[in-house]
N, CA, C and O atoms as a Tripos MOL2 file, in Angstrom:
@<TRIPOS>MOLECULE
protein
  248   247    62     0     0
PROTEIN
NO_CHARGES

@<TRIPOS>ATOM
      1 N          24.8950    0.6720 -214.0020 N.3       1 MET1
      2 CA         26.0770    0.0570 -214.6050 C.3       1 MET1
      3 C          27.2800    0.9960 -214.5160 C.2       1 MET1
      4 O          28.4070    0.5520 -214.2940 O.2       1 MET1
      5 N          27.0340    2.2880 -214.6890 N.am      2 LYS2
      6 CA         28.1330    3.2490 -214.5950 C.3       2 LYS2
      7 C          28.7270    3.2550 -213.1870 C.2       2 LYS2
      8 O          29.9420    3.3680 -213.0220 O.2       2 LYS2
      9 N          27.8700    3.1320 -212.1770 N.am      3 TYR3
     10 CA         28.3580    3.1420 -210.8000 C.3       3 TYR3
     11 C          29.2030    1.9110 -210.5070 C.2       3 TYR3
     12 O          30.2010    1.9900 -209.7910 O.2       3 TYR3
     13 N          28.8010    0.7810 -211.0600 N.am      4 LEU4
     14 CA         29.5630   -0.4520 -210.8670 C.3       4 LEU4
     15 C          30.9450   -0.3150 -211.4980 C.2       4 LEU4
     16 O          31.9460   -0.6840 -210.8830 O.2       4 LEU4
     17 N          31.0050    0.2040 -212.7030 N.am      5 LEU5
     18 CA         32.2840    0.3980 -213.3870 C.3       5 LEU5
     19 C          33.1580    1.3870 -212.6120 C.2       5 LEU5
     20 O          34.3590    1.1660 -212.4560 O.2       5 LEU5
     21 N          32.5600    2.4650 -212.1320 N.am      6 PHE6
     22 CA         33.2910    3.4560 -211.3480 C.3       6 PHE6
     23 C          33.8620    2.8260 -210.0750 C.2       6 PHE6
     24 O          35.0120    3.0790 -209.7130 O.2       6 PHE6
     25 N          33.0590    2.0110 -209.4040 N.am      7 THR7
     26 CA         33.5050    1.3390 -208.1790 C.3       7 THR7
     27 C          34.6580    0.3920 -208.4650 C.2       7 THR7
     28 O          35.6150    0.3320 -207.6930 O.2       7 THR7
     29 N          34.5810   -0.3400 -209.5520 N.am      8 VAL8
     30 CA         35.6480   -1.2730 -209.9220 C.3       8 VAL8
     31 C          36.9390   -0.5080 -210.2120 C.2       8 VAL8
     32 O          38.0160   -0.9210 -209.7810 O.2       8 VAL8
     33 N          36.8340    0.5930 -210.9330 N.am      9 ILE9
     34 CA         38.0220    1.3970 -211.2500 C.3       9 ILE9
     35 C          38.6460    1.9430 -209.9690 C.2       9 ILE9
     36 O          39.8670    1.9140 -209.8140 O.2       9 ILE9
     37 N          37.8250    2.4370 -209.0560 N.am     10 ILE10
     38 CA         38.3350    2.9580 -207.7810 C.3      10 ILE10
     39 C          39.0420    1.8460 -207.0080 C.2      10 ILE10
     40 O          40.1050    2.0760 -206.4330 O.2      10 ILE10
     41 N          38.4690    0.6570 -206.9900 N.am     11 CYS11
     42 CA         39.0860   -0.4670 -206.2750 C.3      11 CYS11
     43 C          40.4300   -0.8370 -206.8940 C.2      11 CYS11
     44 O          41.3830   -1.1350 -206.1750 O.2      11 CYS11
     45 N          40.5100   -0.8200 -208.2110 N.am     12 ILE12
     46 CA         41.7670   -1.1490 -208.8920 C.3      12 ILE12
     47 C          42.8290   -0.0960 -208.5640 C.2      12 ILE12
     48 O          43.9730   -0.4380 -208.2670 O.2      12 ILE12
     49 N          42.4550    1.1670 -208.6180 N.am     13 ILE13
     50 CA         43.4060    2.2400 -208.2960 C.3      13 ILE13
     51 C          43.8740    2.1110 -206.8500 C.2      13 ILE13
     52 O          45.0620    2.2620 -206.5610 O.2      13 ILE13
     53 N          42.9450    1.8330 -205.9490 N.am     14 TYR14
     54 CA         43.2950    1.6820 -204.5340 C.3      14 TYR14
     55 C          44.2680    0.5200 -204.3420 C.2      14 TYR14
     56 O          45.2320    0.6310 -203.5850 O.2      14 TYR14
     57 N          44.0130   -0.5890 -205.0260 N.am     15 ALA15
     58 CA         44.8920   -1.7590 -204.9120 C.3      15 ALA15
     59 C          46.2810   -1.4540 -205.4630 C.2      15 ALA15
     60 O          47.2850   -1.8530 -204.8720 O.2      15 ALA15
     61 N          46.3450   -0.7510 -206.5880 N.am     16 LEU16
     62 CA         47.6410   -0.4260 -207.1840 C.3      16 LEU16
     63 C          48.4370    0.5400 -206.3140 C.2      16 LEU16
     64 O          49.6410    0.3600 -206.1320 O.2      16 LEU16
     65 N          47.7800    1.5550 -205.7790 N.am     17 THR17
     66 CA         48.5060    2.5090 -204.9380 C.3      17 THR17
     67 C          48.9490    1.8520 -203.6420 C.2      17 THR17
     68 O          50.0110    2.1860 -203.1150 O.2      17 THR17
     69 N          48.1650    0.9360 -203.1250 N.am     18 GLY18
     70 CA         48.5730    0.2000 -201.9280 C.3      18 GLY18
     71 C          49.7750   -0.6710 -202.2110 C.2      18 GLY18
     72 O          50.6660   -0.8000 -201.3720 O.2      18 GLY18
     73 N          49.8070   -1.2700 -203.3890 N.am     19 ALA19
     74 CA         50.9340   -2.1240 -203.7640 C.3      19 ALA19
     75 C          52.1960   -1.2990 -203.9770 C.2      19 ALA19
     76 O          53.3060   -1.7790 -203.7450 O.2      19 ALA19
     77 N          52.0250   -0.0640 -204.4160 N.am     20 ILE20
     78 CA         53.1900    0.8050 -204.6260 C.3      20 ILE20
     79 C          53.6720    1.3700 -203.2880 C.2      20 ILE20
     80 O          54.8770    1.4550 -203.0530 O.2      20 ILE20
     81 N          52.7550    1.7510 -202.4210 N.am     21 ALA21
     82 CA         53.1260    2.3850 -201.1540 C.3      21 ALA21
     83 C          53.7360    1.3900 -200.1760 C.2      21 ALA21
     84 O          54.5780    1.7680 -199.3610 O.2      21 ALA21
     85 N          53.3330    0.1400 -200.2410 N.am     22 SER22
     86 CA         53.8100   -0.8470 -199.2690 C.3      22 SER22
     87 C          55.3260   -1.0190 -199.2860 C.2      22 SER22
     88 O          55.9360   -0.9710 -198.2180 O.2      22 SER22
     89 N          55.9750   -1.2200 -200.4480 N.am     23 PRO23
     90 CA         57.4380   -1.3370 -200.4360 C.3      23 PRO23
     91 C          58.1270   -0.0640 -199.9600 C.2      23 PRO23
     92 O          59.1890   -0.1260 -199.3410 O.2      23 PRO23
     93 N          57.5240    1.0940 -200.2470 N.am     24 ILE24
     94 CA         58.1090    2.3550 -199.7910 C.3      24 ILE24
     95 C          58.0560    2.4240 -198.2700 C.2      24 ILE24
     96 O          59.0310    2.8170 -197.6300 O.2      24 ILE24
     97 N          56.9210    2.0430 -197.6900 N.am     25 ASP25
     98 CA         56.8000    2.0360 -196.2300 C.3      25 ASP25
     99 C          57.7740    1.0410 -195.6140 C.2      25 ASP25
    100 O          58.3750    1.3210 -194.5770 O.2      25 ASP25
    101 N          57.9320   -0.1100 -196.2430 N.am     26 ASN26
    102 CA         58.8750   -1.1060 -195.7400 C.3      26 ASN26
    103 C          60.2950   -0.5580 -195.7800 C.2      26 ASN26
    104 O          61.0660   -0.7710 -194.8450 O.2      26 ASN26
    105 N          60.6450    0.1390 -196.8440 N.am     27 ALA27
    106 CA         61.9900    0.7060 -196.9560 C.3      27 ALA27
    107 C          62.2120    1.7530 -195.8700 C.2      27 ALA27
    108 O          63.2980    1.8280 -195.2940 O.2      27 ALA27
    109 N          61.2030    2.5500 -195.5900 N.am     28 ARG28
    110 CA         61.3320    3.5590 -194.5350 C.3      28 ARG28
    111 C          61.5430    2.9000 -193.1840 C.2      28 ARG28
    112 O          62.3690    3.3580 -192.3930 O.2      28 ARG28
    113 N          60.8060    1.8310 -192.9080 N.am     29 SER29
    114 CA         60.9420    1.1870 -191.6060 C.3      29 SER29
    115 C          62.3140    0.5360 -191.4670 C.2      29 SER29
    116 O          62.8660    0.4890 -190.3680 O.2      29 SER29
    117 N          62.8710    0.0340 -192.5660 N.am     30 ILE30
    118 CA         64.2090   -0.5570 -192.5170 C.3      30 ILE30
    119 C          65.2400    0.5290 -192.2250 C.2      30 ILE30
    120 O          66.1540    0.3280 -191.4260 O.2      30 ILE30
    121 N          65.0850    1.6810 -192.8780 N.am     31 VAL31
    122 CA         66.0420    2.7690 -192.6780 C.3      31 VAL31
    123 C          65.9890    3.2540 -191.2330 C.2      31 VAL31
    124 O          67.0270    3.5570 -190.6450 O.2      31 VAL31
    125 N          64.7970    3.3320 -190.6600 N.am     32 GLN32
    126 CA         64.6560    3.8430 -189.3010 C.3      32 GLN32
    127 C          65.2230    2.8780 -188.2600 C.2      32 GLN32
    128 O          65.5880    3.3080 -187.1660 O.2      32 GLN32
    129 N          65.3030    1.6020 -188.5700 N.am     33 THR33
    130 CA         65.7590    0.6310 -187.5800 C.3      33 THR33
    131 C          67.1510    0.1020 -187.9010 C.2      33 THR33
    132 O          67.5030   -1.0020 -187.4840 O.2      33 THR33
    133 N          67.9490    0.8740 -188.6380 N.am     34 CYS34
    134 CA         69.3020    0.4300 -188.9660 C.3      34 CYS34
    135 C          70.1740    0.3840 -187.7260 C.2      34 CYS34
    136 O          70.1060    1.2590 -186.8620 O.2      34 CYS34
    137 N          70.9870   -0.6440 -187.6580 N.am     35 MET35
    138 CA         71.9490   -0.7650 -186.5700 C.3      35 MET35
    139 C          73.2090    0.0120 -186.9380 C.2      35 MET35
    140 O          73.5870    0.0840 -188.1070 O.2      35 MET35
    141 N          73.8430    0.5830 -185.9430 N.am     36 ARG36
    142 CA         75.0920    1.2950 -186.1770 C.3      36 ARG36
    143 C          76.2610    0.3180 -186.1000 C.2      36 ARG36
    144 O          76.1280   -0.7630 -185.5260 O.2      36 ARG36
    145 N          77.4020    0.6860 -186.6730 N.am     37 PRO37
    146 CA         78.5690   -0.1980 -186.5990 C.3      37 PRO37
    147 C          78.8890   -0.5650 -185.1540 C.2      37 PRO37
    148 O          78.9170    0.2860 -184.2640 O.2      37 PRO37
    149 N          79.1290   -1.8570 -184.9480 N.am     38 GLY38
    150 CA         79.4490   -2.3540 -183.6180 C.3      38 GLY38
    151 C          78.2580   -2.9000 -182.8620 C.2      38 GLY38
    152 O          78.4260   -3.5970 -181.8610 O.2      38 GLY38
    153 N          77.0460   -2.5920 -183.3290 N.am     39 GLN39
    154 CA         75.8620   -3.0880 -182.6450 C.3      39 GLN39
    155 C          75.5510   -4.5100 -183.0960 C.2      39 GLN39
    156 O          75.9030   -4.8920 -184.2120 O.2      39 GLN39
    157 N          74.8970   -5.3000 -182.2440 N.am     40 PRO40
    158 CA         74.5650   -6.6740 -182.6120 C.3      40 PRO40
    159 C          73.5690   -6.7260 -183.7690 C.2      40 PRO40
    160 O          72.6960   -5.8660 -183.8900 O.2      40 PRO40
    161 N          73.7100   -7.7410 -184.6130 N.am     41 CYS41
    162 CA         72.8190   -7.8820 -185.7620 C.3      41 CYS41
    163 C          72.6880   -9.3580 -186.1170 C.2      41 CYS41
    164 O          73.4410  -10.2020 -185.6320 O.2      41 CYS41
    165 N          71.7170   -9.6450 -186.9710 N.am     42 LYS42
    166 CA         71.5390  -11.0000 -187.4810 C.3      42 LYS42
    167 C          71.6560  -11.0420 -188.9990 C.2      42 LYS42
    168 O          72.1000  -12.0420 -189.5620 O.2      42 LYS42
    169 N          71.2580   -9.9560 -189.6630 N.am     43 THR43
    170 CA         71.2970   -9.9210 -191.1260 C.3      43 THR43
    171 C          71.9240   -8.6210 -191.6020 C.2      43 THR43
    172 O          72.0000   -7.6480 -190.8520 O.2      43 THR43
    173 N          72.3760   -8.6080 -192.8580 N.am     44 ASP44
    174 CA         72.9460   -7.3950 -193.4460 C.3      44 ASP44
    175 C          71.9080   -6.2750 -193.5190 C.2      44 ASP44
    176 O          72.2570   -5.0980 -193.4310 O.2      44 ASP44
    177 N          70.6220   -6.6400 -193.6810 N.am     45 GLU45
    178 CA         69.5780   -5.6260 -193.7840 C.3      45 GLU45
    179 C          69.4960   -4.7890 -192.5100 C.2      45 GLU45
    180 O          69.2200   -3.5910 -192.5720 O.2      45 GLU45
    181 N          69.7340   -5.4110 -191.3620 N.am     46 GLU46
    182 CA         69.6780   -4.6650 -190.1100 C.3      46 GLU46
    183 C          70.7860   -3.6170 -190.0460 C.2      46 GLU46
    184 O          70.6700   -2.6350 -189.3130 O.2      46 GLU46
    185 N          71.8460   -3.8200 -190.8010 N.am     47 CYS47
    186 CA         72.9770   -2.8800 -190.8170 C.3      47 CYS47
    187 C          72.8990   -1.9630 -192.0310 C.2      47 CYS47
    188 O          73.9270   -1.4350 -192.4570 O.2      47 CYS47
    189 N          71.7310   -1.7590 -192.5940 N.am     48 CYS48
    190 CA         71.5540   -0.9530 -193.8120 C.3      48 CYS48
    191 C          72.3800   -1.5360 -194.9490 C.2      48 CYS48
    192 O          72.9850   -0.7950 -195.7230 O.2      48 CYS48
    193 N          72.4060   -2.8410 -195.0520 N.am     49 ASN49
    194 CA         73.1290   -3.5510 -196.1110 C.3      49 ASN49
    195 C          74.6240   -3.2700 -196.0870 C.2      49 ASN49
    196 O          75.2880   -3.3850 -197.1170 O.2      49 ASN49
    197 N          75.1620   -2.9060 -194.9340 N.am     50 LYS50
    198 CA         76.6190   -2.8220 -194.8360 C.3      50 LYS50
    199 C          77.0980   -4.2730 -194.7520 C.2      50 LYS50
    200 O          77.0550   -4.9940 -195.7480 O.2      50 LYS50
    201 N          77.5470   -4.7010 -193.5900 N.am     51 PHE51
    202 CA         77.8970   -6.1050 -193.4150 C.3      51 PHE51
    203 C          77.6290   -6.5120 -191.9760 C.2      51 PHE51
    204 O          77.8910   -5.7500 -191.0450 O.2      51 PHE51
    205 N          77.1060   -7.7150 -191.8030 N.am     52 CYS52
    206 CA         76.8860   -8.2670 -190.4730 C.3      52 CYS52
    207 C          77.8400   -9.4460 -190.3310 C.2      52 CYS52
    208 O          77.6080  -10.5070 -190.9090 O.2      52 CYS52
    209 N          78.9060   -9.2660 -189.5690 N.am     53 VAL53
    210 CA         79.9250  -10.2990 -189.4170 C.3      53 VAL53
    211 C          80.0430  -10.6470 -187.9420 C.2      53 VAL53
    212 O          80.1770   -9.7630 -187.0960 O.2      53 VAL53
    213 N          79.9930  -11.9350 -187.6390 N.am     54 SER54
    214 CA         80.0690  -12.4070 -186.2490 C.3      54 SER54
    215 C          79.0350  -11.6950 -185.3770 C.2      54 SER54
    216 O          79.3160  -11.3160 -184.2400 O.2      54 SER54
    217 N          77.8300  -11.5210 -185.9360 N.am     55 ASN55
    218 CA         76.7180  -10.8720 -185.2320 C.3      55 ASN55
    219 C          77.0070   -9.4340 -184.8180 C.2      55 ASN55
    220 O          76.4510   -8.9490 -183.8330 O.2      55 ASN55
    221 N          77.8780   -8.7470 -185.5650 N.am     56 ARG56
    222 CA         78.1600   -7.3300 -185.3350 C.3      56 ARG56
    223 C          78.1440   -6.5970 -186.6700 C.2      56 ARG56
    224 O          78.6170   -7.1230 -187.6770 O.2      56 ARG56
    225 N          77.5990   -5.3820 -186.6750 N.am     57 CYS57
    226 CA         77.6100   -4.5580 -187.8850 C.3      57 CYS57
    227 C          78.9930   -3.9540 -188.0760 C.2      57 CYS57
    228 O          79.5810   -3.4090 -187.1420 O.2      57 CYS57
    229 N          79.4990   -4.0570 -189.2900 N.am     58 ILE58
    230 CA         80.7510   -3.3860 -189.6150 C.3      58 ILE58
    231 C          80.5360   -2.5470 -190.8610 C.2      58 ILE58
    232 O          79.6540   -2.8440 -191.6660 O.2      58 ILE58
    233 N          81.3350   -1.4990 -191.0260 N.am     59 VAL59
    234 CA         81.1500   -0.5810 -192.1450 C.3      59 VAL59
    235 C          81.8300   -1.1190 -193.3880 C.2      59 VAL59
    236 O          81.1990   -1.2050 -194.4420 O.2      59 VAL59
    237 N          83.0840   -1.4790 -193.2940 N.am     60 ASP60
    238 CA         83.8420   -1.9290 -194.4610 C.3      60 ASP60
    239 C          84.5000   -3.2690 -194.1710 C.2      60 ASP60
    240 O          84.8470   -3.5840 -193.0320 O.2      60 ASP60
    241 N          84.6610   -4.0460 -195.2330 N.am     61 VAL61
    242 CA         85.4210   -5.2840 -195.1160 C.3      61 VAL61
    243 C          86.8100   -5.0140 -195.6710 C.2      61 VAL61
    244 O          86.9570   -4.6050 -196.8230 O.2      61 VAL61
    245 N          87.8160   -5.2410 -194.8620 N.am     62 ILE62
    246 CA         89.1970   -4.9630 -195.2910 C.3      62 ILE62
    247 C          89.8060   -6.2590 -195.8000 C.2      62 ILE62
    248 O          90.9650   -6.2750 -196.2170 O.2      62 ILE62
@<TRIPOS>BOND
     1     1     2 1
     2     2     3 1
     3     3     4 2
     4     3     5 am
     5     5     6 1
     6     6     7 1
     7     7     8 2
     8     7     9 am
     9     9    10 1
    10    10    11 1
    11    11    12 2
    12    11    13 am
    13    13    14 1
    14    14    15 1
    15    15    16 2
    16    15    17 am
    17    17    18 1
    18    18    19 1
    19    19    20 2
    20    19    21 am
    21    21    22 1
    22    22    23 1
    23    23    24 2
    24    23    25 am
    25    25    26 1
    26    26    27 1
    27    27    28 2
    28    27    29 am
    29    29    30 1
    30    30    31 1
    31    31    32 2
    32    31    33 am
    33    33    34 1
    34    34    35 1
    35    35    36 2
    36    35    37 am
    37    37    38 1
    38    38    39 1
    39    39    40 2
    40    39    41 am
    41    41    42 1
    42    42    43 1
    43    43    44 2
    44    43    45 am
    45    45    46 1
    46    46    47 1
    47    47    48 2
    48    47    49 am
    49    49    50 1
    50    50    51 1
    51    51    52 2
    52    51    53 am
    53    53    54 1
    54    54    55 1
    55    55    56 2
    56    55    57 am
    57    57    58 1
    58    58    59 1
    59    59    60 2
    60    59    61 am
    61    61    62 1
    62    62    63 1
    63    63    64 2
    64    63    65 am
    65    65    66 1
    66    66    67 1
    67    67    68 2
    68    67    69 am
    69    69    70 1
    70    70    71 1
    71    71    72 2
    72    71    73 am
    73    73    74 1
    74    74    75 1
    75    75    76 2
    76    75    77 am
    77    77    78 1
    78    78    79 1
    79    79    80 2
    80    79    81 am
    81    81    82 1
    82    82    83 1
    83    83    84 2
    84    83    85 am
    85    85    86 1
    86    86    87 1
    87    87    88 2
    88    87    89 am
    89    89    90 1
    90    90    91 1
    91    91    92 2
    92    91    93 am
    93    93    94 1
    94    94    95 1
    95    95    96 2
    96    95    97 am
    97    97    98 1
    98    98    99 1
    99    99   100 2
   100    99   101 am
   101   101   102 1
   102   102   103 1
   103   103   104 2
   104   103   105 am
   105   105   106 1
   106   106   107 1
   107   107   108 2
   108   107   109 am
   109   109   110 1
   110   110   111 1
   111   111   112 2
   112   111   113 am
   113   113   114 1
   114   114   115 1
   115   115   116 2
   116   115   117 am
   117   117   118 1
   118   118   119 1
   119   119   120 2
   120   119   121 am
   121   121   122 1
   122   122   123 1
   123   123   124 2
   124   123   125 am
   125   125   126 1
   126   126   127 1
   127   127   128 2
   128   127   129 am
   129   129   130 1
   130   130   131 1
   131   131   132 2
   132   131   133 am
   133   133   134 1
   134   134   135 1
   135   135   136 2
   136   135   137 am
   137   137   138 1
   138   138   139 1
   139   139   140 2
   140   139   141 am
   141   141   142 1
   142   142   143 1
   143   143   144 2
   144   143   145 am
   145   145   146 1
   146   146   147 1
   147   147   148 2
   148   147   149 am
   149   149   150 1
   150   150   151 1
   151   151   152 2
   152   151   153 am
   153   153   154 1
   154   154   155 1
   155   155   156 2
   156   155   157 am
   157   157   158 1
   158   158   159 1
   159   159   160 2
   160   159   161 am
   161   161   162 1
   162   162   163 1
   163   163   164 2
   164   163   165 am
   165   165   166 1
   166   166   167 1
   167   167   168 2
   168   167   169 am
   169   169   170 1
   170   170   171 1
   171   171   172 2
   172   171   173 am
   173   173   174 1
   174   174   175 1
   175   175   176 2
   176   175   177 am
   177   177   178 1
   178   178   179 1
   179   179   180 2
   180   179   181 am
   181   181   182 1
   182   182   183 1
   183   183   184 2
   184   183   185 am
   185   185   186 1
   186   186   187 1
   187   187   188 2
   188   187   189 am
   189   189   190 1
   190   190   191 1
   191   191   192 2
   192   191   193 am
   193   193   194 1
   194   194   195 1
   195   195   196 2
   196   195   197 am
   197   197   198 1
   198   198   199 1
   199   199   200 2
   200   199   201 am
   201   201   202 1
   202   202   203 1
   203   203   204 2
   204   203   205 am
   205   205   206 1
   206   206   207 1
   207   207   208 2
   208   207   209 am
   209   209   210 1
   210   210   211 1
   211   211   212 2
   212   211   213 am
   213   213   214 1
   214   214   215 1
   215   215   216 2
   216   215   217 am
   217   217   218 1
   218   218   219 1
   219   219   220 2
   220   219   221 am
   221   221   222 1
   222   222   223 1
   223   223   224 2
   224   223   225 am
   225   225   226 1
   226   226   227 1
   227   227   228 2
   228   227   229 am
   229   229   230 1
   230   230   231 1
   231   231   232 2
   232   231   233 am
   233   233   234 1
   234   234   235 1
   235   235   236 2
   236   235   237 am
   237   237   238 1
   238   238   239 1
   239   239   240 2
   240   239   241 am
   241   241   242 1
   242   242   243 1
   243   243   244 2
   244   243   245 am
   245   245   246 1
   246   246   247 1
   247   247   248 2
@<TRIPOS>SUBSTRUCTURE
     1 MET1         2 RESIDUE 1 A MET
     2 LYS2         6 RESIDUE 1 A LYS
     3 TYR3        10 RESIDUE 1 A TYR
     4 LEU4        14 RESIDUE 1 A LEU
     5 LEU5        18 RESIDUE 1 A LEU
     6 PHE6        22 RESIDUE 1 A PHE
     7 THR7        26 RESIDUE 1 A THR
     8 VAL8        30 RESIDUE 1 A VAL
     9 ILE9        34 RESIDUE 1 A ILE
    10 ILE10       38 RESIDUE 1 A ILE
    11 CYS11       42 RESIDUE 1 A CYS
    12 ILE12       46 RESIDUE 1 A ILE
    13 ILE13       50 RESIDUE 1 A ILE
    14 TYR14       54 RESIDUE 1 A TYR
    15 ALA15       58 RESIDUE 1 A ALA
    16 LEU16       62 RESIDUE 1 A LEU
    17 THR17       66 RESIDUE 1 A THR
    18 GLY18       70 RESIDUE 1 A GLY
    19 ALA19       74 RESIDUE 1 A ALA
    20 ILE20       78 RESIDUE 1 A ILE
    21 ALA21       82 RESIDUE 1 A ALA
    22 SER22       86 RESIDUE 1 A SER
    23 PRO23       90 RESIDUE 1 A PRO
    24 ILE24       94 RESIDUE 1 A ILE
    25 ASP25       98 RESIDUE 1 A ASP
    26 ASN26      102 RESIDUE 1 A ASN
    27 ALA27      106 RESIDUE 1 A ALA
    28 ARG28      110 RESIDUE 1 A ARG
    29 SER29      114 RESIDUE 1 A SER
    30 ILE30      118 RESIDUE 1 A ILE
    31 VAL31      122 RESIDUE 1 A VAL
    32 GLN32      126 RESIDUE 1 A GLN
    33 THR33      130 RESIDUE 1 A THR
    34 CYS34      134 RESIDUE 1 A CYS
    35 MET35      138 RESIDUE 1 A MET
    36 ARG36      142 RESIDUE 1 A ARG
    37 PRO37      146 RESIDUE 1 A PRO
    38 GLY38      150 RESIDUE 1 A GLY
    39 GLN39      154 RESIDUE 1 A GLN
    40 PRO40      158 RESIDUE 1 A PRO
    41 CYS41      162 RESIDUE 1 A CYS
    42 LYS42      166 RESIDUE 1 A LYS
    43 THR43      170 RESIDUE 1 A THR
    44 ASP44      174 RESIDUE 1 A ASP
    45 GLU45      178 RESIDUE 1 A GLU
    46 GLU46      182 RESIDUE 1 A GLU
    47 CYS47      186 RESIDUE 1 A CYS
    48 CYS48      190 RESIDUE 1 A CYS
    49 ASN49      194 RESIDUE 1 A ASN
    50 LYS50      198 RESIDUE 1 A LYS
    51 PHE51      202 RESIDUE 1 A PHE
    52 CYS52      206 RESIDUE 1 A CYS
    53 VAL53      210 RESIDUE 1 A VAL
    54 SER54      214 RESIDUE 1 A SER
    55 ASN55      218 RESIDUE 1 A ASN
    56 ARG56      222 RESIDUE 1 A ARG
    57 CYS57      226 RESIDUE 1 A CYS
    58 ILE58      230 RESIDUE 1 A ILE
    59 VAL59      234 RESIDUE 1 A VAL
    60 ASP60      238 RESIDUE 1 A ASP
    61 VAL61      242 RESIDUE 1 A VAL
    62 ILE62      246 RESIDUE 1 A ILE
């Protein structure tokens, strides 16, 4: 019974750490694939949340 409880606790910890690490990994991959100003884009996320206007990344909106 102790081994079963230990296994369940390990599984819960593994699931929680995986759930915490996943958004961090996603954030890293977004940062690594950021488009620079002037490059083509489809969403603001591709431009590191700057702005994607007319399918181009821009730094500031004037």
